[in-house]
C-alpha positions as a Markdown table, in Angstrom:
| # | Residue | x | y | z |
|---|---|---|---|---|
| 1 | Met | 1.4 | -3.3 | -22.2 |
| 2 | Gly | -2.0 | -5.0 | -21.8 |
| 3 | Glu | -5.1 | -4.2 | -20.0 |
| 4 | Lys | -4.8 | -2.0 | -16.9 |
| 5 | Lys | -5.0 | -3.9 | -13.6 |
| 6 | Ala | -5.2 | -2.6 | -10.1 |
| 7 | Val | -5.2 | -4.2 | -6.6 |
| 8 | Ala | -5.9 | -2.3 | -3.4 |
| 9 | Leu | -4.3 | -3.5 | -0.2 |
| 10 | Lys | -5.2 | -2.7 | 3.4 |
| 11 | Tyr | -2.9 | -3.3 | 6.4 |
| 12 | Arg | -3.6 | -2.5 | 10.0 |
| 13 | Arg | -0.5 | -3.4 | 12.1 |
| 14 | Asp | -2.6 | -3.8 | 15.2 |
| 15 | Lys | -5.2 | -6.2 | 13.6 |
| 16 | Asp | -3.8 | -7.9 | 10.5 |
| 17 | Asn | -1.1 | -10.5 | 10.2 |
| 18 | Ala | -0.4 | -9.4 | 6.7 |
| 19 | Pro | -1.8 | -6.9 | 4.1 |
| 20 | Lys | -5.1 | -8.0 | 2.6 |
| 21 | Val | -6.7 | -7.5 | -0.8 |
| 22 | Val | -9.6 | -5.2 | -0.5 |
| 23 | Ala | -10.3 | -4.4 | -4.1 |
| 24 | Lys | -9.1 | -5.6 | -7.5 |
| 25 | Gly | -10.0 | -5.3 | -11.1 |
| 26 | Lys | -9.1 | -4.9 | -14.7 |
| 27 | Gly | -9.9 | -2.3 | -17.4 |
| 28 | Ala | -12.5 | 0.2 | -16.4 |
| 29 | Leu | -12.8 | -1.2 | -12.9 |
| 30 | Ala | -9.0 | -0.8 | -12.4 |
| 31 | Glu | -9.2 | 2.8 | -13.6 |
| 32 | Arg | -12.0 | 3.4 | -11.1 |
| 33 | Ile | -10.0 | 1.8 | -8.2 |
| 34 | Val | -7.1 | 4.1 | -9.0 |
| 35 | Gln | -9.4 | 7.1 | -9.4 |
| 36 | Leu | -11.1 | 6.5 | -6.0 |
| 37 | Ala | -7.7 | 6.0 | -4.3 |
| 38 | Arg | -6.5 | 9.3 | -5.6 |
| 39 | Glu | -9.7 | 11.1 | -4.7 |
| 40 | His | -9.3 | 9.8 | -1.1 |
| 41 | Gly | -5.6 | 10.7 | -0.8 |
| 42 | Val | -4.5 | 7.1 | -1.0 |
| 43 | Lys | -1.0 | 6.7 | -2.4 |
| 44 | Val | -0.9 | 4.8 | -5.7 |
| 45 | Val | 2.2 | 2.8 | -6.6 |
| 46 | Glu | 2.5 | 1.2 | -10.1 |
| 47 | Asp | 4.3 | -2.1 | -10.2 |
| 48 | Glu | 3.3 | -4.3 | -13.1 |
| 49 | Asn | 5.1 | -7.4 | -11.9 |
| 50 | Leu | 3.6 | -7.3 | -8.4 |
| 51 | Val | 0.0 | -6.6 | -9.6 |
| 52 | Glu | 0.3 | -9.7 | -11.7 |
| 53 | Phe | 0.7 | -11.8 | -8.6 |
| 54 | Leu | -1.8 | -9.9 | -6.5 |
| 55 | Ile | -4.6 | -9.9 | -9.1 |
| 56 | Gly | -4.8 | -13.7 | -8.6 |
| 57 | Leu | -5.7 | -13.4 | -4.9 |
| 58 | Glu | -9.3 | -13.2 | -3.6 |
| 59 | Ile | -10.9 | -10.2 | -1.9 |
| 60 | Gly | -10.1 | -10.5 | 1.8 |
| 61 | Glu | -7.2 | -12.8 | 1.3 |
| 62 | Glu | -3.9 | -12.0 | 2.9 |
| 63 | Ile | -0.8 | -11.7 | 0.7 |
| 64 | Pro | 1.3 | -14.9 | 0.7 |
| 65 | Pro | 4.6 | -14.9 | 2.6 |
| 66 | Glu | 6.6 | -14.9 | -0.7 |
| 67 | Leu | 5.2 | -11.4 | -1.4 |
| 68 | Tyr | 5.9 | -9.9 | 2.0 |
| 69 | Arg | 9.2 | -8.3 | 1.0 |
| 70 | Ala | 7.9 | -6.7 | -2.2 |
| 71 | Val | 4.8 | -5.3 | -0.4 |
| 72 | Ala | 6.9 | -4.2 | 2.6 |
| 73 | Glu | 9.1 | -2.2 | 0.3 |
| 74 | Ile | 6.0 | -0.5 | -1.2 |
| 75 | Leu | 4.5 | 0.2 | 2.2 |
| 76 | Ala | 7.8 | 1.7 | 3.4 |
| 77 | Tyr | 7.9 | 3.9 | 0.3 |
| 78 | Val | 4.3 | 5.0 | 0.9 |
| 79 | Tyr | 4.9 | 5.7 | 4.5 |
| 80 | Ser | 8.0 | 7.7 | 3.7 |
| 81 | Ala | 6.2 | 9.7 | 1.0 |
| 82 | Thr | 3.3 | 10.4 | 3.3 |
| 83 | Arg | 5.6 | 11.7 | 6.0 |
| 84 | Arg | 7.3 | 14.0 | 3.5 |
| 85 | Gly | 4.0 | 15.2 | 2.2 |
| 86 | Thr | 4.7 | 13.9 | -1.4 |
| 87 | Pro | 1.5 | 13.8 | -3.4 |
């Protein structure tokens, strides 16, 4: 396993066409992104394959259509976990 990488996505069904990259980083910055997410109650999902694709996107860029399914599965998981109260 190489250097830690993190990408934060934001999606507002009423405003966005697709989830957008709002933060990304490697190493210490990735650790800080994950730390801030957890401190603010944001669900963190680890998916090494997906982060490899997402890290190449620019801040503010929507995810490409070929990633819709993978991201939708994660959003469904997060939504379900949130409704169940899973930390």
